[in-house]
OpenMM code with the backbone's topology and positions (N, CA, C; nanometers):
from openmm import Vec3, app, unit

residues = "UNK UNK UNK UNK UNK UNK UNK UNK UNK UNK UNK UNK UNK UNK UNK UNK UNK UNK UNK UNK UNK UNK UNK UNK UNK UNK UNK UNK UNK UNK UNK UNK UNK UNK UNK UNK UNK UNK UNK UNK UNK UNK UNK UNK UNK UNK UNK UNK UNK UNK UNK UNK UNK UNK UNK UNK UNK UNK UNK UNK UNK UNK UNK UNK UNK UNK UNK UNK UNK UNK UNK UNK UNK UNK UNK UNK UNK UNK UNK UNK UNK UNK UNK UNK UNK UNK UNK UNK UNK UNK UNK UNK UNK UNK UNK UNK UNK UNK UNK UNK".split()
positions = [
    Vec3(-0.4834, 2.3914, -0.3923),
    Vec3(-0.6027, 2.3158, -0.3518),
    Vec3(-0.6063, 2.1728, -0.4198),
    Vec3(-0.5551, 2.1583, -0.5255),
    Vec3(-0.5596, 2.0276, -0.5880),
    Vec3(-0.4696, 1.9285, -0.5065),
    Vec3(-0.3474, 1.9731, -0.4466),
    Vec3(-0.2794, 1.8867, -0.3563),
    Vec3(-0.3583, 1.8491, -0.2367),
    Vec3(-0.4380, 1.9374, -0.1788),
    Vec3(-0.5140, 1.8980, -0.0538),
    Vec3(-0.6139, 1.8010, -0.0912),
    Vec3(-0.6786, 1.8142, -0.2069),
    Vec3(-0.7756, 1.7142, -0.2447),
    Vec3(-0.7055, 1.5731, -0.2785),
    Vec3(-0.5963, 1.5821, -0.3368),
    Vec3(-0.5183, 1.4559, -0.3666),
    Vec3(-0.4822, 1.3854, -0.2276),
    Vec3(-0.4348, 1.4766, -0.1307),
    Vec3(-0.4065, 1.4064, -0.0028),
    Vec3(-0.5275, 1.3473, 0.0599),
    Vec3(-0.6434, 1.4180, 0.0625),
    Vec3(-0.7587, 1.3509, 0.1031),
    Vec3(-0.7969, 1.2217, 0.0380),
    Vec3(-0.7738, 1.2158, -0.0908),
    Vec3(-0.8028, 1.0917, -0.1677),
    Vec3(-0.7089, 0.9842, -0.1196),
    Vec3(-0.5756, 1.0158, -0.1069),
    Vec3(-0.4804, 0.9094, -0.0635),
    Vec3(-0.4991, 0.8690, 0.0696),
    Vec3(-0.5262, 0.9612, 0.1612),
    Vec3(-0.5558, 0.9312, 0.2950),
    Vec3(-0.6808, 0.8399, 0.3135),
    Vec3(-0.7781, 0.8760, 0.2357),
    Vec3(-0.9027, 0.8015, 0.2442),
    Vec3(-0.8766, 0.6525, 0.1967),
    Vec3(-0.7988, 0.6465, 0.0861),
    Vec3(-0.7531, 0.4987, 0.0503),
    Vec3(-0.6734, 0.4268, 0.1444),
    Vec3(-0.5886, 0.5051, 0.2047),
    Vec3(-0.4792, 0.4461, 0.2925),
    Vec3(-0.5206, 0.4304, 0.4377),
    Vec3(-0.6344, 0.4902, 0.4831),
    Vec3(-0.6784, 0.4862, 0.6237),
    Vec3(-0.7022, 0.3428, 0.6712),
    Vec3(-0.7403, 0.2571, 0.5853),
    Vec3(-0.7726, 0.1154, 0.6305),
    Vec3(-0.6471, 0.0231, 0.6303),
    Vec3(-0.5351, 0.0689, 0.5635),
    Vec3(-0.4295, -0.0261, 0.5555),
    Vec3(-0.3662, -0.0745, 0.6869),
    Vec3(-0.3489, 0.0193, 0.7849),
    Vec3(-0.2924, -0.0292, 0.9137),
    Vec3(-0.3841, -0.1311, 0.9738),
    Vec3(-0.5174, -0.1130, 0.9671),
    Vec3(-0.6074, -0.2053, 1.0266),
    Vec3(-0.6012, -0.3419, 0.9529),
    Vec3(-0.5878, -0.3368, 0.8115),
    Vec3(-0.5791, -0.4585, 0.7348),
    Vec3(-0.4412, -0.5357, 0.7632),
    Vec3(-0.3413, -0.4685, 0.7765),
    Vec3(-0.2202, -0.5256, 0.8170),
    Vec3(-0.2300, -0.6059, 0.9443),
    Vec3(-0.2919, -0.5359, 1.0541),
    Vec3(-0.3081, -0.6128, 1.1759),
    Vec3(-0.3933, -0.7303, 1.1590),
    Vec3(-0.5057, -0.7040, 1.0856),
    Vec3(-0.6017, -0.8225, 1.0666),
    Vec3(-0.5248, -0.9405, 0.9909),
    Vec3(-0.4400, -0.9060, 0.8915),
    Vec3(-0.3726, -1.0151, 0.8195),
    Vec3(-0.2729, -1.0791, 0.9118),
    Vec3(-0.2100, -1.0104, 0.9885),
    Vec3(-0.1057, -1.0603, 1.0842),
    Vec3(-0.1755, -1.1660, 1.1823),
    Vec3(-0.2826, -1.1201, 1.2393),
    Vec3(-0.3518, -1.2060, 1.3294),
    Vec3(-0.4209, -1.3197, 1.2744),
    Vec3(-0.4620, -1.3120, 1.1541),
    Vec3(-0.5481, -1.4142, 1.0868),
    Vec3(-0.4581, -1.5389, 1.0629),
    Vec3(-0.3219, -1.5198, 1.0317),
    Vec3(-0.2288, -1.6241, 1.0073),
    Vec3(-0.2735, -1.7080, 0.8924),
    Vec3(-0.3505, -1.6596, 0.7975),
    Vec3(-0.3940, -1.7352, 0.6762),
    Vec3(-0.4161, -1.6386, 0.5680),
    Vec3(-0.4106, -1.6830, 0.4428),
    Vec3(-0.4428, -1.6090, 0.3239),
    Vec3(-0.5855, -1.6082, 0.2792),
    Vec3(-0.6634, -1.6846, 0.3545),
    Vec3(-0.7993, -1.6959, 0.3128),
    Vec3(-0.8697, -1.5614, 0.3265),
    Vec3(-0.9348, -1.5203, 0.2270),
    Vec3(-1.0086, -1.3951, 0.2344),
    Vec3(-0.9237, -1.2775, 0.1800),
    Vec3(-0.7926, -1.3055, 0.1383),
    Vec3(-0.7087, -1.2176, 0.0786),
    Vec3(-0.6881, -1.2380, -0.0695),
    Vec3(-0.6543, -1.1336, -0.1413),
    Vec3(-0.6360, -1.1426, -0.2851),
    Vec3(-0.4881, -1.0987, -0.3243),
    Vec3(-0.4013, -1.1865, -0.3571),
    Vec3(-0.2709, -1.1475, -0.3963),
    Vec3(-0.2716, -1.0452, -0.5217),
    Vec3(-0.3469, -1.0794, -0.6217),
    Vec3(-0.3582, -0.9904, -0.7379),
    Vec3(-0.4068, -0.8472, -0.6949),
    Vec3(-0.4933, -0.8392, -0.5984),
    Vec3(-0.5475, -0.7119, -0.5573),
    Vec3(-0.4328, -0.6374, -0.4844),
    Vec3(-0.3617, -0.6954, -0.3947),
    Vec3(-0.2533, -0.6391, -0.3279),
    Vec3(-0.1426, -0.5858, -0.4288),
    Vec3(-0.1067, -0.6687, -0.5209),
    Vec3(-0.0112, -0.6357, -0.6127),
    Vec3(-0.0579, -0.5206, -0.7106),
    Vec3(-0.1859, -0.5240, -0.7428),
    Vec3(-0.2353, -0.4108, -0.8278),
    Vec3(-0.2288, -0.2781, -0.7488),
    Vec3(-0.2713, -0.2833, -0.6245),
    Vec3(-0.2680, -0.1645, -0.5404),
    Vec3(-0.1211, -0.1127, -0.5221),
    Vec3(-0.0248, -0.2055, -0.4955),
    Vec3(0.1098, -0.1799, -0.4853),
    Vec3(0.1656, -0.1083, -0.6141),
    Vec3(0.1411, -0.1645, -0.7259),
    Vec3(0.1788, -0.1014, -0.8549),
    Vec3(0.1125, 0.0361, -0.8710),
    Vec3(-0.0090, 0.0462, -0.8415),
    Vec3(-0.0771, 0.1766, -0.8434),
    Vec3(-0.0112, 0.2859, -0.7706),
    Vec3(0.0337, 0.2462, -0.6485),
    Vec3(0.1110, 0.3562, -0.5756),
    Vec3(0.2389, 0.3883, -0.6347),
    Vec3(0.3156, 0.2857, -0.6915),
    Vec3(0.4366, 0.3116, -0.7536),
    Vec3(0.4116, 0.4025, -0.8700),
    Vec3(0.3091, 0.3753, -0.9465),
    Vec3(0.2791, 0.4608, -1.0648),
    Vec3(0.2420, 0.6059, -1.0196),
    Vec3(0.1707, 0.6211, -0.9095),
    Vec3(0.1417, 0.7461, -0.8627),
    Vec3(0.2620, 0.8219, -0.8217),
    Vec3(0.3559, 0.7602, -0.7497),
    Vec3(0.4874, 0.8242, -0.7096),
    Vec3(0.5672, 0.8537, -0.8448),
    Vec3(0.5713, 0.7663, -0.9363),
    Vec3(0.6425, 0.7971, -1.0626),
    Vec3(0.5819, 0.9136, -1.1329),
    Vec3(0.4449, 0.9265, -1.1288),
    Vec3(0.3812, 1.0287, -1.1970),
    Vec3(0.4172, 1.1586, -1.1341),
    Vec3(0.4335, 1.1653, -1.0075),
    Vec3(0.4752, 1.2906, -0.9412),
    Vec3(0.6205, 1.3312, -0.9820),
    Vec3(0.7076, 1.2308, -0.9840),
    Vec3(0.8498, 1.2550, -1.0130),
    Vec3(0.8583, 1.2980, -1.1586),
    Vec3(0.7823, 1.2490, -1.2477),
    Vec3(0.7934, 1.2854, -1.3876),
    Vec3(0.7121, 1.4102, -1.4238),
    Vec3(0.6404, 1.4718, -1.3316),
    Vec3(0.5579, 1.5896, -1.3568),
    Vec3(0.6536, 1.7105, -1.3389),
    Vec3(0.6840, 1.7774, -1.4482),
    Vec3(0.7790, 1.8901, -1.4331),
    Vec3(0.7324, 1.9960, -1.3410),
    Vec3(0.5933, 2.0355, -1.3605),
    Vec3(0.5299, 2.1397, -1.2801),
    Vec3(0.5437, 2.0956, -1.1294),
    Vec3(0.5078, 1.9832, -1.0999),
    Vec3(0.5184, 1.9388, -0.9616),
    Vec3(0.6595, 1.9463, -0.9049),
    Vec3(0.7566, 1.8948, -0.9899),
    Vec3(0.8961, 1.8962, -0.9379),
    Vec3(0.9595, 2.0376, -0.9259),
    Vec3(0.9052, 2.1305, -1.0077),
    Vec3(0.9570, 2.2693, -1.0057),
    Vec3(0.9191, 2.3312, -0.8708),
    Vec3(0.8059, 2.2772, -0.8033),
    Vec3(0.7673, 2.3295, -0.6816),
    Vec3(0.7782, 2.2235, -0.5746),
    Vec3(0.8661, 2.1335, -0.5877),
    Vec3(0.8700, 2.0240, -0.4961),
    Vec3(0.9010, 2.0599, -0.3515),
    Vec3(0.9811, 2.1696, -0.3345),
    Vec3(1.0233, 2.2112, -0.2075),
    Vec3(0.8909, 2.2603, -0.1259),
    Vec3(0.7947, 2.3036, -0.1999),
    Vec3(0.6723, 2.3495, -0.1389),
    Vec3(0.5634, 2.2409, -0.1235),
    Vec3(0.5859, 2.1359, -0.2067),
    Vec3(0.4684, 2.0329, -0.2186),
    Vec3(0.5182, 1.8952, -0.1860),
    Vec3(0.6285, 1.8797, -0.1256),
    Vec3(0.6909, 1.7413, -0.0962),
    Vec3(0.5882, 1.6647, -0.0159),
    Vec3(0.5099, 1.7162, 0.0732),
    Vec3(0.4244, 1.6552, 0.1659),
    Vec3(0.3225, 1.5560, 0.1021),
    Vec3(0.2794, 1.5909, -0.0288),
    Vec3(0.1873, 1.5078, -0.0995),
    Vec3(0.2425, 1.3664, -0.1248),
    Vec3(0.3754, 1.3533, -0.1562),
    Vec3(0.4391, 1.2306, -0.1772),
    Vec3(0.4471, 1.1440, -0.0530),
    Vec3(0.4585, 1.2101, 0.0627),
    Vec3(0.4704, 1.1383, 0.1991),
    Vec3(0.3601, 1.0445, 0.2009),
    Vec3(0.2315, 1.0833, 0.1703),
    Vec3(0.1196, 0.9977, 0.1835),
    Vec3(0.1255, 0.8675, 0.0943),
    Vec3(0.1776, 0.9087, -0.0321),
    Vec3(0.1924, 0.7811, -0.1266),
    Vec3(0.2934, 0.6839, -0.0615),
    Vec3(0.3934, 0.7367, -0.0135),
    Vec3(0.4957, 0.6408, 0.0365),
    Vec3(0.4518, 0.5694, 0.1682),
    Vec3(0.3717, 0.6356, 0.2567),
    Vec3(0.3162, 0.5678, 0.3627),
    Vec3(0.2251, 0.4578, 0.3200),
    Vec3(0.1388, 0.4819, 0.2269),
    Vec3(0.0442, 0.3773, 0.1749),
    Vec3(0.1298, 0.2638, 0.1016),
    Vec3(0.2253, 0.3017, 0.0231),
    Vec3(0.3134, 0.2078, -0.0430),
    Vec3(0.3699, 0.1158, 0.0643),
    Vec3(0.4178, 0.1622, 0.1811),
    Vec3(0.4818, 0.0923, 0.2790),
    Vec3(0.3887, 0.0006, 0.3386),
    Vec3(0.2606, 0.0435, 0.3715),
    Vec3(0.1529, -0.0352, 0.4319),
    Vec3(0.1263, -0.1582, 0.3347),
    Vec3(0.1092, -0.1272, 0.2173),
    Vec3(0.0757, -0.2424, 0.1236),
    Vec3(0.1917, -0.3333, 0.1070),
    Vec3(0.3146, -0.2871, 0.1080),
    Vec3(0.4306, -0.3732, 0.1087),
    Vec3(0.4395, -0.4540, 0.2291),
    Vec3(0.4081, -0.4074, 0.3434),
    Vec3(0.4036, -0.4781, 0.4715),
    Vec3(0.2989, -0.5972, 0.4562),
    Vec3(0.1791, -0.5581, 0.4036),
    Vec3(0.0706, -0.6487, 0.3828),
    Vec3(0.1194, -0.7608, 0.2947),
    Vec3(0.1929, -0.7348, 0.1761),
    Vec3(0.2375, -0.8307, 0.1022),
    Vec3(0.3372, -0.9316, 0.1611),
    Vec3(0.4199, -0.8822, 0.2505),
    Vec3(0.5154, -0.9585, 0.3324),
    Vec3(0.4285, -1.0529, 0.4221),
    Vec3(0.3363, -0.9921, 0.4866),
    Vec3(0.2526, -1.0841, 0.5708),
    Vec3(0.1715, -1.1805, 0.4916),
    Vec3(0.1345, -1.1551, 0.3722),
    Vec3(0.0715, -1.2496, 0.2856),
    Vec3(0.1581, -1.3606, 0.2562),
    Vec3(0.2879, -1.3344, 0.2303),
    Vec3(0.3898, -1.4444, 0.2077),
    Vec3(0.4079, -1.5295, 0.3266),
    Vec3(0.4106, -1.4666, 0.4394),
    Vec3(0.4164, -1.5493, 0.5664),
    Vec3(0.2987, -1.6302, 0.5855),
    Vec3(0.1844, -1.5752, 0.5630),
    Vec3(0.0593, -1.6446, 0.5839),
    Vec3(0.0387, -1.7628, 0.4825),
    Vec3(0.0959, -1.7442, 0.3625),
    Vec3(0.0846, -1.8470, 0.2559),
    Vec3(0.1837, -1.9612, 0.3083),
    Vec3(0.2867, -1.9341, 0.3698),
    Vec3(0.3824, -2.0396, 0.4215),
    Vec3(0.3143, -2.1092, 0.5299),
    Vec3(0.2530, -2.0403, 0.6212),
    Vec3(0.1704, -2.1003, 0.7264),
    Vec3(0.0585, -2.1872, 0.6849),
    Vec3(-0.0091, -2.1442, 0.5662),
    Vec3(-0.1086, -2.2242, 0.5063),
    Vec3(-0.0510, -2.3526, 0.4542),
    Vec3(0.0541, -2.3481, 0.3900),
    Vec3(0.1206, -2.4707, 0.3322),
    Vec3(0.1641, -2.5712, 0.4517),
    Vec3(0.2170, -2.5105, 0.5575),
    Vec3(0.2468, -2.5991, 0.6780),
    Vec3(0.1216, -2.6631, 0.7416),
    Vec3(0.0188, -2.5842, 0.7429),
    Vec3(-0.1034, -2.6392, 0.8015),
    Vec3(-0.1643, -2.7461, 0.7130),
    Vec3(-0.1495, -2.7247, 0.5825),
    Vec3(-0.2056, -2.8304, 0.4839),
    Vec3(-0.1234, -2.9588, 0.5026),
    Vec3(0.0096, -2.9484, 0.5136),
    Vec3(0.0891, -3.0755, 0.5257),
    Vec3(0.0558, -3.1459, 0.6601),
    Vec3(0.0274, -3.0688, 0.7639),
    Vec3(-0.0011, -3.1281, 0.8966),
    Vec3(-0.1437, -3.1910, 0.9021),
    Vec3(-0.2276, -3.1586, 0.8101),
    Vec3(-0.3565, -3.2070, 0.8114),
    Vec3(-0.3679, -3.3324, 0.7416),
] * unit.nanometer
topology = app.Topology()
chain = topology.addChain("A")
for resn in residues:
    res = topology.addResidue(resn, chain)
    for name in ("N", "CA", "C"):
        topology.addAtom(name, app.Element.getBySymbol(name[0]), res)
């Protein structure tokens, strides 16, 4: 039951990431985004994944509970994509500032 609740938590946190990635890509600017926030979330997902791998009880039943980690990796990937888009948008902001 705890794995199901954890999945619900991670899915609830991660449900908005695909929409945010699309919004960031279309916006073509970093205005309204926070790099420290994205980095903190990224590090949080890495810590969550590391916590799973360092938990002996979880790892002893990994073959039956691997699906929990899938959601962590999906969210980590989405935040990573958003970080890459942030870098692109920061470059576009610098180009726009030079042109102005």
